[in-house]
N, CA, C and O atoms as a GROMACS GRO file, in nm:
protein
  448
    1UNK      N    1  -8.092  -6.738  -1.476
    1UNK     CA    2  -8.073  -6.623  -1.534
    1UNK      C    3  -8.188  -6.580  -1.676
    1UNK      O    4  -8.236  -6.654  -1.761
    2UNK      N    5  -8.203  -6.428  -1.653
    2UNK     CA    6  -8.219  -6.366  -1.740
    2UNK      C    7  -8.240  -6.297  -1.851
    2UNK      O    8  -8.261  -6.182  -1.813
    3UNK      N    9  -8.249  -6.302  -1.997
    3UNK     CA   10  -8.152  -6.212  -2.087
    3UNK      C   11  -8.259  -6.124  -2.175
    3UNK      O   12  -8.351  -6.178  -2.236
    4UNK      N   13  -8.239  -6.003  -2.174
    4UNK     CA   14  -8.390  -5.982  -2.246
    4UNK      C   15  -8.285  -5.942  -2.415
    4UNK      O   16  -8.171  -5.897  -2.425
    5UNK      N   17  -8.361  -5.973  -2.498
    5UNK     CA   18  -8.314  -5.918  -2.612
    5UNK      C   19  -8.392  -5.819  -2.666
    5UNK      O   20  -8.512  -5.831  -2.688
    6UNK      N   21  -8.308  -5.695  -2.692
    6UNK     CA   22  -8.373  -5.599  -2.757
    6UNK      C   23  -8.312  -5.529  -2.793
    6UNK      O   24  -8.206  -5.556  -2.737
    7UNK      N   25  -8.291  -5.426  -2.869
    7UNK     CA   26  -8.192  -5.343  -2.909
    7UNK      C   27  -8.274  -5.199  -2.875
    7UNK      O   28  -8.389  -5.160  -2.858
    8UNK      N   29  -8.134  -5.144  -2.879
    8UNK     CA   30  -8.134  -4.937  -2.879
    8UNK      C   31  -8.202  -4.908  -3.024
    8UNK      O   32  -8.169  -4.953  -3.134
    9UNK      N   33  -8.317  -4.810  -2.987
    9UNK     CA   34  -8.362  -4.718  -3.087
    9UNK      C   35  -8.215  -4.738  -3.188
    9UNK      O   36  -8.104  -4.787  -3.172
   10UNK      N   37  -8.295  -4.664  -3.303
   10UNK     CA   38  -8.155  -4.602  -3.423
   10UNK      C   39  -8.164  -4.456  -3.368
   10UNK      O   40  -8.257  -4.392  -3.319
   11UNK      N   41  -8.045  -4.431  -3.394
   11UNK     CA   42  -8.058  -4.243  -3.388
   11UNK      C   43  -8.175  -4.161  -3.417
   11UNK      O   44  -8.259  -4.092  -3.359
   12UNK      N   45  -8.125  -4.223  -3.596
   12UNK     CA   46  -8.259  -4.178  -3.630
   12UNK      C   47  -8.422  -4.153  -3.587
   12UNK      O   48  -8.492  -4.053  -3.574
   13UNK      N   49  -8.442  -4.294  -3.573
   13UNK     CA   50  -8.569  -4.303  -3.478
   13UNK      C   51  -8.585  -4.222  -3.380
   13UNK      O   52  -8.701  -4.186  -3.365
   14UNK      N   53  -8.482  -4.168  -3.283
   14UNK     CA   54  -8.479  -4.134  -3.152
   14UNK      C   55  -8.527  -3.925  -3.195
   14UNK      O   56  -8.596  -3.843  -3.133
   15UNK      N   57  -8.443  -3.915  -3.335
   15UNK     CA   58  -8.478  -3.779  -3.443
   15UNK      C   59  -8.638  -3.737  -3.395
   15UNK      O   60  -8.700  -3.664  -3.318
   16UNK      N   61  -8.658  -3.872  -3.533
   16UNK     CA   62  -8.793  -3.857  -3.579
   16UNK      C   63  -8.898  -3.858  -3.496
   16UNK      O   64  -8.999  -3.826  -3.558
   17UNK      N   65  -8.924  -3.884  -3.360
   17UNK     CA   66  -8.976  -3.956  -3.247
   17UNK      C   67  -8.942  -3.744  -3.188
   17UNK      O   68  -9.031  -3.662  -3.210
   18UNK      N   69  -8.862  -3.719  -3.147
   18UNK     CA   70  -8.821  -3.548  -3.144
   18UNK      C   71  -8.906  -3.484  -3.245
   18UNK      O   72  -9.011  -3.461  -3.184
   19UNK      N   73  -8.917  -3.448  -3.350
   19UNK     CA   74  -8.976  -3.418  -3.472
   19UNK      C   75  -9.092  -3.425  -3.437
   19UNK      O   76  -9.147  -3.319  -3.406
   20UNK      N   77  -9.181  -3.569  -3.428
   20UNK     CA   78  -9.271  -3.553  -3.467
   20UNK      C   79  -9.391  -3.492  -3.266
   20UNK      O   80  -9.510  -3.470  -3.244
   21UNK      N   81  -9.259  -3.493  -3.176
   21UNK     CA   82  -9.308  -3.429  -3.063
   21UNK      C   83  -9.319  -3.256  -3.070
   21UNK      O   84  -9.375  -3.185  -2.986
   22UNK      N   85  -9.242  -3.210  -3.207
   22UNK     CA   86  -9.264  -3.068  -3.270
   22UNK      C   87  -9.141  -3.017  -3.215
   22UNK      O   88  -9.141  -2.899  -3.180
   23UNK      N   89  -9.001  -3.107  -3.197
   23UNK     CA   90  -8.889  -2.993  -3.189
   23UNK      C   91  -8.742  -3.079  -3.266
   23UNK      O   92  -8.725  -3.130  -3.377
   24UNK      N   93  -8.680  -3.067  -3.183
   24UNK     CA   94  -8.521  -3.092  -3.210
   24UNK      C   95  -8.415  -3.123  -3.113
   24UNK      O   96  -8.425  -3.109  -2.991
   25UNK      N   97  -8.326  -3.161  -3.168
   25UNK     CA   98  -8.213  -3.219  -3.067
   25UNK      C   99  -8.141  -3.069  -3.030
   25UNK      O  100  -8.110  -3.041  -2.914
   26UNK      N  101  -8.124  -3.003  -3.112
   26UNK     CA  102  -8.089  -2.897  -3.121
   26UNK      C  103  -8.194  -2.794  -3.030
   26UNK      O  104  -8.135  -2.704  -2.969
   27UNK      N  105  -8.291  -2.797  -3.021
   27UNK     CA  106  -8.393  -2.686  -2.963
   27UNK      C  107  -8.409  -2.795  -2.854
   27UNK      O  108  -8.481  -2.728  -2.781
   28UNK      N  109  -8.398  -2.892  -2.799
   28UNK     CA  110  -8.433  -2.966  -2.677
   28UNK      C  111  -8.242  -2.925  -2.578
   28UNK      O  112  -8.228  -2.920  -2.456
   29UNK      N  113  -8.143  -2.907  -2.670
   29UNK     CA  114  -8.033  -2.919  -2.589
   29UNK      C  115  -8.017  -2.758  -2.526
   29UNK      O  116  -7.968  -2.747  -2.414
   30UNK      N  117  -8.053  -2.652  -2.591
   30UNK     CA  118  -8.078  -2.486  -2.603
   30UNK      C  119  -8.171  -2.484  -2.475
   30UNK      O  120  -8.148  -2.406  -2.383
   31UNK      N  121  -8.260  -2.560  -2.472
   31UNK     CA  122  -8.378  -2.544  -2.393
   31UNK      C  123  -8.357  -2.610  -2.245
   31UNK      O  124  -8.439  -2.602  -2.154
   32UNK      N  125  -8.236  -2.673  -2.240
   32UNK     CA  126  -8.186  -2.749  -2.128
   32UNK      C  127  -8.076  -2.697  -2.045
   32UNK      O  128  -8.035  -2.729  -1.933
   33UNK      N  129  -8.023  -2.566  -2.168
   33UNK     CA  130  -7.902  -2.453  -2.083
   33UNK      C  131  -7.810  -2.577  -2.150
   33UNK      O  132  -7.765  -2.646  -2.058
   34UNK      N  133  -7.778  -2.615  -2.250
   34UNK     CA  134  -7.677  -2.696  -2.328
   34UNK      C  135  -7.606  -2.616  -2.435
   34UNK      O  136  -7.607  -2.493  -2.438
   35UNK      N  137  -7.545  -2.692  -2.519
   35UNK     CA  138  -7.489  -2.638  -2.654
   35UNK      C  139  -7.571  -2.718  -2.727
   35UNK      O  140  -7.608  -2.833  -2.702
   36UNK      N  141  -7.607  -2.608  -2.868
   36UNK     CA  142  -7.697  -2.650  -2.948
   36UNK      C  143  -7.676  -2.873  -2.989
   36UNK      O  144  -7.747  -2.972  -3.002
   37UNK      N  145  -7.556  -2.841  -2.991
   37UNK     CA  146  -7.496  -2.977  -2.993
   37UNK      C  147  -7.489  -3.092  -2.924
   37UNK      O  148  -7.510  -3.208  -2.960
   38UNK      N  149  -7.450  -3.037  -2.801
   38UNK     CA  150  -7.421  -3.128  -2.685
   38UNK      C  151  -7.509  -3.250  -2.634
   38UNK      O  152  -7.461  -3.346  -2.573
   39UNK      N  153  -7.644  -3.235  -2.666
   39UNK     CA  154  -7.751  -3.351  -2.656
   39UNK      C  155  -7.699  -3.471  -2.726
   39UNK      O  156  -7.686  -3.584  -2.678
   40UNK      N  157  -7.673  -3.432  -2.840
   40UNK     CA  158  -7.664  -3.564  -2.958
   40UNK      C  159  -7.514  -3.571  -2.934
   40UNK      O  160  -7.429  -3.536  -3.016
   41UNK      N  161  -7.488  -3.623  -2.804
   41UNK     CA  162  -7.398  -3.677  -2.741
   41UNK      C  163  -7.428  -3.855  -2.696
   41UNK      O  164  -7.359  -3.956  -2.712
   42UNK      N  165  -7.583  -3.825  -2.627
   42UNK     CA  166  -7.656  -3.900  -2.622
   42UNK      C  167  -7.714  -4.036  -2.683
   42UNK      O  168  -7.775  -4.134  -2.641
   43UNK      N  169  -7.650  -3.979  -2.838
   43UNK     CA  170  -7.705  -4.072  -2.948
   43UNK      C  171  -7.606  -4.167  -2.971
   43UNK      O  172  -7.632  -4.248  -3.060
   44UNK      N  173  -7.491  -4.179  -2.910
   44UNK     CA  174  -7.385  -4.230  -2.945
   44UNK      C  175  -7.336  -4.280  -2.847
   44UNK      O  176  -7.306  -4.399  -2.864
   45UNK      N  177  -7.309  -4.226  -2.719
   45UNK     CA  178  -7.246  -4.290  -2.590
   45UNK      C  179  -7.364  -4.302  -2.496
   45UNK      O  180  -7.469  -4.250  -2.534
   46UNK      N  181  -7.363  -4.352  -2.399
   46UNK     CA  182  -7.389  -4.300  -2.229
   46UNK      C  183  -7.352  -4.207  -2.189
   46UNK      O  184  -7.236  -4.167  -2.178
   47UNK      N  185  -7.469  -4.148  -2.157
   47UNK     CA  186  -7.496  -4.014  -2.053
   47UNK      C  187  -7.624  -3.995  -2.024
   47UNK      O  188  -7.730  -3.960  -2.077
   48UNK      N  189  -7.577  -4.032  -1.918
   48UNK     CA  190  -7.763  -4.019  -1.822
   48UNK      C  191  -7.814  -3.879  -1.774
   48UNK      O  192  -7.927  -3.875  -1.726
   49UNK      N  193  -7.746  -3.772  -1.782
   49UNK     CA  194  -7.831  -3.666  -1.822
   49UNK      C  195  -7.899  -3.626  -1.957
   49UNK      O  196  -7.999  -3.566  -1.996
   50UNK      N  197  -7.810  -3.680  -1.997
   50UNK     CA  198  -7.864  -3.626  -2.182
   50UNK      C  199  -7.981  -3.722  -2.222
   50UNK      O  200  -8.082  -3.670  -2.267
   51UNK      N  201  -7.974  -3.923  -2.203
   51UNK     CA  202  -8.080  -3.947  -2.221
   51UNK      C  203  -8.190  -3.938  -2.128
   51UNK      O  204  -8.297  -3.965  -2.182
   52UNK      N  205  -8.195  -3.918  -2.041
   52UNK     CA  206  -8.338  -3.835  -1.924
   52UNK      C  207  -8.389  -3.760  -2.007
   52UNK      O  208  -8.505  -3.762  -2.049
   53UNK      N  209  -8.256  -3.647  -2.052
   53UNK     CA  210  -8.365  -3.545  -2.113
   53UNK      C  211  -8.409  -3.569  -2.215
   53UNK      O  212  -8.526  -3.532  -2.224
   54UNK      N  213  -8.350  -3.637  -2.343
   54UNK     CA  214  -8.410  -3.687  -2.432
   54UNK      C  215  -8.572  -3.787  -2.400
   54UNK      O  216  -8.680  -3.767  -2.458
   55UNK      N  217  -8.550  -3.867  -2.317
   55UNK     CA  218  -8.690  -3.984  -2.245
   55UNK      C  219  -8.814  -3.889  -2.217
   55UNK      O  220  -8.919  -3.864  -2.277
   56UNK      N  221  -8.746  -3.841  -2.077
   56UNK     CA  222  -8.862  -3.725  -2.092
   56UNK      C  223  -8.917  -3.626  -2.182
   56UNK      O  224  -9.015  -3.575  -2.127
   57UNK      N  225  -8.896  -3.580  -2.289
   57UNK     CA  226  -8.935  -3.484  -2.359
   57UNK      C  227  -9.014  -3.626  -2.456
   57UNK      O  228  -9.127  -3.597  -2.496
   58UNK      N  229  -8.983  -3.717  -2.480
   58UNK     CA  230  -9.035  -3.814  -2.539
   58UNK      C  231  -9.223  -3.874  -2.514
   58UNK      O  232  -9.315  -3.916  -2.584
   59UNK      N  233  -9.183  -3.826  -2.296
   59UNK     CA  234  -9.274  -3.911  -2.217
   59UNK      C  235  -9.258  -4.059  -2.224
   59UNK      O  236  -9.353  -4.117  -2.276
   60UNK      N  237  -9.177  -4.119  -2.189
   60UNK     CA  238  -9.102  -4.263  -2.170
   60UNK      C  239  -9.001  -4.295  -2.039
   60UNK      O  240  -8.975  -4.241  -1.932
   61UNK      N  241  -8.975  -4.373  -2.088
   61UNK     CA  242  -8.854  -4.386  -1.964
   61UNK      C  243  -8.716  -4.417  -2.053
   61UNK      O  244  -8.741  -4.472  -2.160
   62UNK      N  245  -8.592  -4.393  -2.030
   62UNK     CA  246  -8.488  -4.394  -2.103
   62UNK      C  247  -8.430  -4.551  -2.158
   62UNK      O  248  -8.350  -4.569  -2.250
   63UNK      N  249  -8.503  -4.665  -2.063
   63UNK     CA  250  -8.428  -4.806  -2.059
   63UNK      C  251  -8.562  -4.799  -2.191
   63UNK      O  252  -8.528  -4.888  -2.269
   64UNK      N  253  -8.675  -4.743  -2.239
   64UNK     CA  254  -8.734  -4.782  -2.356
   64UNK      C  255  -8.679  -4.785  -2.473
   64UNK      O  256  -8.697  -4.871  -2.560
   65UNK      N  257  -8.553  -4.613  -2.482
   65UNK     CA  258  -8.497  -4.593  -2.623
   65UNK      C  259  -8.333  -4.685  -2.606
   65UNK      O  260  -8.290  -4.759  -2.694
   66UNK      N  261  -8.274  -4.664  -2.495
   66UNK     CA  262  -8.197  -4.780  -2.448
   66UNK      C  263  -8.195  -4.883  -2.426
   66UNK      O  264  -8.073  -4.873  -2.436
   67UNK      N  265  -8.214  -5.017  -2.397
   67UNK     CA  266  -8.207  -5.093  -2.299
   67UNK      C  267  -8.096  -5.137  -2.270
   67UNK      O  268  -8.086  -5.205  -2.168
   68UNK      N  269  -7.994  -5.114  -2.342
   68UNK     CA  270  -7.855  -5.210  -2.371
   68UNK      C  271  -7.794  -5.087  -2.257
   68UNK      O  272  -7.698  -5.142  -2.203
   69UNK      N  273  -7.804  -4.988  -2.216
   69UNK     CA  274  -7.775  -4.906  -2.103
   69UNK      C  275  -7.856  -4.888  -1.992
   69UNK      O  276  -7.838  -4.784  -1.928
   70UNK      N  277  -7.951  -4.976  -1.949
   70UNK     CA  278  -8.042  -4.955  -1.824
   70UNK      C  279  -8.049  -5.130  -1.800
   70UNK      O  280  -8.072  -5.159  -1.682
   71UNK      N  281  -8.038  -5.211  -1.865
   71UNK     CA  282  -8.075  -5.362  -1.778
   71UNK      C  283  -7.998  -5.414  -1.819
   71UNK      O  284  -7.972  -5.419  -1.940
   72UNK      N  285  -7.898  -5.506  -1.670
   72UNK     CA  286  -7.804  -5.562  -1.651
   72UNK      C  287  -7.773  -5.660  -1.777
   72UNK      O  288  -7.871  -5.732  -1.797
   73UNK      N  289  -7.681  -5.682  -1.855
   73UNK     CA  290  -7.713  -5.782  -1.937
   73UNK      C  291  -7.655  -5.944  -1.860
   73UNK      O  292  -7.601  -6.006  -1.952
   74UNK      N  293  -7.650  -6.009  -1.762
   74UNK     CA  294  -7.673  -6.074  -1.655
   74UNK      C  295  -7.769  -6.114  -1.616
   74UNK      O  296  -7.778  -6.235  -1.600
   75UNK      N  297  -7.905  -6.011  -1.575
   75UNK     CA  298  -7.955  -6.046  -1.455
   75UNK      C  299  -8.092  -5.971  -1.537
   75UNK      O  300  -8.211  -5.996  -1.514
   76UNK      N  301  -8.046  -5.890  -1.621
   76UNK     CA  302  -8.188  -5.855  -1.695
   76UNK      C  303  -8.292  -5.768  -1.591
   76UNK      O  304  -8.414  -5.752  -1.599
   77UNK      N  305  -8.192  -5.718  -1.486
   77UNK     CA  306  -8.297  -5.624  -1.404
   77UNK      C  307  -8.263  -5.472  -1.414
   77UNK      O  308  -8.143  -5.445  -1.413
   78UNK      N  309  -8.335  -5.391  -1.423
   78UNK     CA  310  -8.333  -5.216  -1.436
   78UNK      C  311  -8.214  -5.160  -1.371
   78UNK      O  312  -8.227  -5.142  -1.250
   79UNK      N  313  -8.086  -5.124  -1.431
   79UNK     CA  314  -8.003  -5.037  -1.386
   79UNK      C  315  -8.076  -4.892  -1.282
   79UNK      O  316  -8.176  -4.824  -1.304
   80UNK      N  317  -8.011  -4.888  -1.207
   80UNK     CA  318  -8.054  -4.736  -1.161
   80UNK      C  319  -7.951  -4.564  -1.209
   80UNK      O  320  -7.881  -4.485  -1.145
   81UNK      N  321  -7.987  -4.574  -1.320
   81UNK     CA  322  -7.856  -4.490  -1.360
   81UNK      C  323  -7.906  -4.338  -1.336
   81UNK      O  324  -7.823  -4.262  -1.384
   82UNK      N  325  -8.017  -4.268  -1.277
   82UNK     CA  326  -8.055  -4.142  -1.272
   82UNK      C  327  -7.922  -4.120  -1.156
   82UNK      O  328  -7.860  -4.014  -1.148
   83UNK      N  329  -7.909  -4.181  -1.114
   83UNK     CA  330  -7.809  -4.173  -0.956
   83UNK      C  331  -7.673  -4.100  -1.032
   83UNK      O  332  -7.604  -4.013  -0.979
   84UNK      N  333  -7.661  -4.131  -1.107
   84UNK     CA  334  -7.498  -4.118  -1.202
   84UNK      C  335  -7.489  -3.953  -1.245
   84UNK      O  336  -7.381  -3.895  -1.237
   85UNK      N  337  -7.614  -3.883  -1.290
   85UNK     CA  338  -7.638  -3.779  -1.323
   85UNK      C  339  -7.567  -3.625  -1.194
   85UNK      O  340  -7.619  -3.633  -1.083
   86UNK      N  341  -7.483  -3.527  -1.207
   86UNK     CA  342  -7.432  -3.440  -1.132
   86UNK      C  343  -7.521  -3.340  -1.197
   86UNK      O  344  -7.527  -3.321  -1.318
   87UNK      N  345  -7.592  -3.276  -1.102
   87UNK     CA  346  -7.649  -3.138  -1.102
   87UNK      C  347  -7.543  -3.052  -1.171
   87UNK      O  348  -7.420  -3.052  -1.181
   88UNK      N  349  -7.656  -2.973  -1.217
   88UNK     CA  350  -7.587  -2.836  -1.261
   88UNK      C  351  -7.532  -2.764  -1.104
   88UNK      O  352  -7.417  -2.721  -1.102
   89UNK      N  353  -7.611  -2.756  -0.986
   89UNK     CA  354  -7.550  -2.676  -0.874
   89UNK      C  355  -7.438  -2.744  -0.838
   89UNK      O  356  -7.339  -2.682  -0.801
   90UNK      N  357  -7.440  -2.900  -0.846
   90UNK     CA  358  -7.352  -2.973  -0.779
   90UNK      C  359  -7.171  -2.903  -0.837
   90UNK      O  360  -7.070  -2.860  -0.783
   91UNK      N  361  -7.215  -2.926  -0.958
   91UNK     CA  362  -7.064  -2.868  -1.060
   91UNK      C  363  -7.036  -2.762  -1.007
   91UNK      O  364  -6.933  -2.751  -0.941
   92UNK      N  365  -7.147  -2.628  -1.033
   92UNK     CA  366  -7.109  -2.488  -0.977
   92UNK      C  367  -7.040  -2.515  -0.866
   92UNK      O  368  -6.920  -2.502  -0.890
   93UNK      N  369  -7.064  -2.554  -0.729
   93UNK     CA  370  -7.012  -2.568  -0.634
   93UNK      C  371  -6.862  -2.648  -0.602
   93UNK      O  372  -6.771  -2.621  -0.524
   94UNK      N  373  -6.878  -2.732  -0.678
   94UNK     CA  374  -6.727  -2.819  -0.724
   94UNK      C  375  -6.632  -2.722  -0.815
   94UNK      O  376  -6.511  -2.726  -0.793
   95UNK      N  377  -6.694  -2.612  -0.940
   95UNK     CA  378  -6.583  -2.532  -0.982
   95UNK      C  379  -6.610  -2.451  -0.897
   95UNK      O  380  -6.504  -2.496  -0.855
   96UNK      N  381  -6.655  -2.351  -0.804
   96UNK     CA  382  -6.635  -2.246  -0.758
   96UNK      C  383  -6.555  -2.303  -0.615
   96UNK      O  384  -6.502  -2.211  -0.553
   97UNK      N  385  -6.538  -2.439  -0.554
   97UNK     CA  386  -6.462  -2.429  -0.496
   97UNK      C  387  -6.267  -2.442  -0.554
   97UNK      O  388  -6.156  -2.421  -0.503
   98UNK      N  389  -6.297  -2.468  -0.626
   98UNK     CA  390  -6.161  -2.563  -0.705
   98UNK      C  391  -6.090  -2.432  -0.666
   98UNK      O  392  -6.042  -2.434  -0.552
   99UNK      N  393  -6.073  -2.319  -0.738
   99UNK     CA  394  -5.932  -2.174  -0.725
   99UNK      C  395  -5.935  -2.179  -0.600
   99UNK      O  396  -5.827  -2.219  -0.557
  100UNK      N  397  -6.047  -2.146  -0.478
  100UNK     CA  398  -5.996  -2.174  -0.353
  100UNK      C  399  -5.948  -2.234  -0.281
  100UNK      O  400  -5.935  -2.194  -0.166
  101UNK      N  401  -5.900  -2.365  -0.325
  101UNK     CA  402  -5.850  -2.504  -0.296
  101UNK      C  403  -5.709  -2.485  -0.316
  101UNK      O  404  -5.623  -2.513  -0.232
  102UNK      N  405  -5.682  -2.422  -0.464
  102UNK     CA  406  -5.582  -2.429  -0.527
  102UNK      C  407  -5.487  -2.278  -0.432
  102UNK      O  408  -5.369  -2.289  -0.398
  103UNK      N  409  -5.543  -2.194  -0.414
  103UNK     CA  410  -5.514  -2.091  -0.381
  103UNK      C  411  -5.406  -2.103  -0.242
  103UNK      O  412  -5.305  -2.035  -0.232
  104UNK      N  413  -5.458  -2.219  -0.123
  104UNK     CA  414  -5.422  -2.255  -0.005
  104UNK      C  415  -5.328  -2.350  -0.015
  104UNK      O  416  -5.248  -2.367   0.077
  105UNK      N  417  -5.326  -2.444  -0.161
  105UNK     CA  418  -5.224  -2.542  -0.137
  105UNK      C  419  -5.089  -2.467  -0.169
  105UNK      O  420  -4.978  -2.502  -0.130
  106UNK      N  421  -5.121  -2.355  -0.249
  106UNK     CA  422  -4.995  -2.267  -0.280
  106UNK      C  423  -4.939  -2.214  -0.200
  106UNK      O  424  -4.816  -2.212  -0.203
  107UNK      N  425  -5.030  -2.135  -0.076
  107UNK     CA  426  -4.988  -2.092   0.061
  107UNK      C  427  -4.891  -2.205   0.106
  107UNK      O  428  -4.768  -2.194   0.105
  108UNK      N  429  -4.959  -2.313   0.146
  108UNK     CA  430  -4.861  -2.454   0.227
  108UNK      C  431  -4.775  -2.460   0.136
  108UNK      O  432  -4.668  -2.463   0.196
  109UNK      N  433  -4.759  -2.462   0.051
  109UNK     CA  434  -4.651  -2.459  -0.040
  109UNK      C  435  -4.532  -2.348  -0.071
  109UNK      O  436  -4.436  -2.366  -0.147
  110UNK      N  437  -4.560  -2.235   0.003
  110UNK     CA  438  -4.486  -2.143  -0.006
  110UNK      C  439  -4.409  -2.163   0.107
  110UNK      O  440  -4.286  -2.163   0.106
  111UNK      N  441  -4.486  -2.182   0.213
  111UNK     CA  442  -4.438  -2.168   0.360
  111UNK      C  443  -4.325  -2.278   0.367
  111UNK      O  444  -4.235  -2.278   0.451
  112UNK      N  445  -4.344  -2.378   0.259
  112UNK     CA  446  -4.287  -2.498   0.351
  112UNK      C  447  -4.167  -2.489   0.275
  112UNK      O  448  -4.073  -2.564   0.300
   0.00000   0.00000   0.00000
């Protein structure tokens, strides 16, 4: 059994690293098409999309910033969390289909 003993970066260290790159959490959030405060959610809770946006800005893999989120606690193996992200396109497609689905459900219920 391989156990990794490394801790996640402190949120202040992440913010400072972004500042050293010449940006802020709010600016990166807006640049990514999000509300200015949305990206800060990744500092306190697991959110793969936000973690990748921050890590890519810093030029490192998110596992360097949040090892507790990217390494299996029992085996120490790297966990692929990128596949847990939903693209904006997928979200928009599912939202676009939603009203139509409810419309047809209403017709079916009305006919019965």
